[in-house]
N, C-alpha and C positions, 0 to 999 in steps of 0.2 A: 434569520433564526432557524436553526436546525430543527426539523420536525420529524417525528417517527410515525411511520404508517405501517399497519398490518398489510400483508401482501394482498389479501382480498380487497381491502379498502383502496389500496393504491391502484389495483387494476380497475376498480369501478370509477375512480376519480383521477385517472392518469393525467388528464389535461391540467387539473389543479396541481397535481404533484409537480409537473413540469413547470407550470407558471410560478409556483413557490420556489423551485430550484433557481429560476432565473431572477426572481425578485428578492428572495429572502436567503438564499444559500442552500447548501446540501440538504437533501431529504433522504432519511434512512428508511429502508424497507426491512421489515422483520417477518420471519416465518416461524410460527410456533414460539414466539418470544425471543428468537435468536436473530441478531442483526446479520442479514445475508447480502444486502446490496445497498447501493447508494446512487441517487440521481443528482447529478450536478449540471450546471449550465455549461454550454459549449465554451463560453468565455472563461469560466473557471478551469475547464479542462485544458484549454490552450495555455493558460498561465502555468498550470502544473507541468505541461510538456516543455514549455520554454525554460522553466527553471532547472530542468534536469541537465546536468553537464555530462561530459564524457567521463567514463570510469577512470581513465588515465589521469585526467585533470583532478579528479577527487583524490586519488592517491598522491598526486604531486603536491597538493595543498595539505596533506595530512601532517599532524604533528610528528609522525614517525618518519616522514620523508627525510632522507639524508642520514639517518642512523645506520650504523653498521650492524645489520641484523643477519644472523646465519639462517638462510632459507634452505639449507641442504636437507634433503630427505633422509630420514632414518632408514637405513638399509638392513637393520637387524632382522633376524628371523621372526616370524609371527609367533605369538604366544600359543601355548597349547590350550585346547578347549578345557573349560572348567565344567566338571560334572556337577549337576545340581541335584 
């Protein structure tokens, strides 16, 4: 279960935050009500890293792979500045 911790409470109960990350899943840390960090188990981190593929493989499996797309750069002059 994902649990949210205020930063000060997470600092005071860091061991518990880590234990919960291992046993129950990601733990979200907030600062002034804004989510700023997350604590995950090392096993979860390894799964995330292992699931990442190479960028070239991602584009190779894209639905756009094999389409004839014009990727030429537009060489026209830059627009003039707009006065506000």
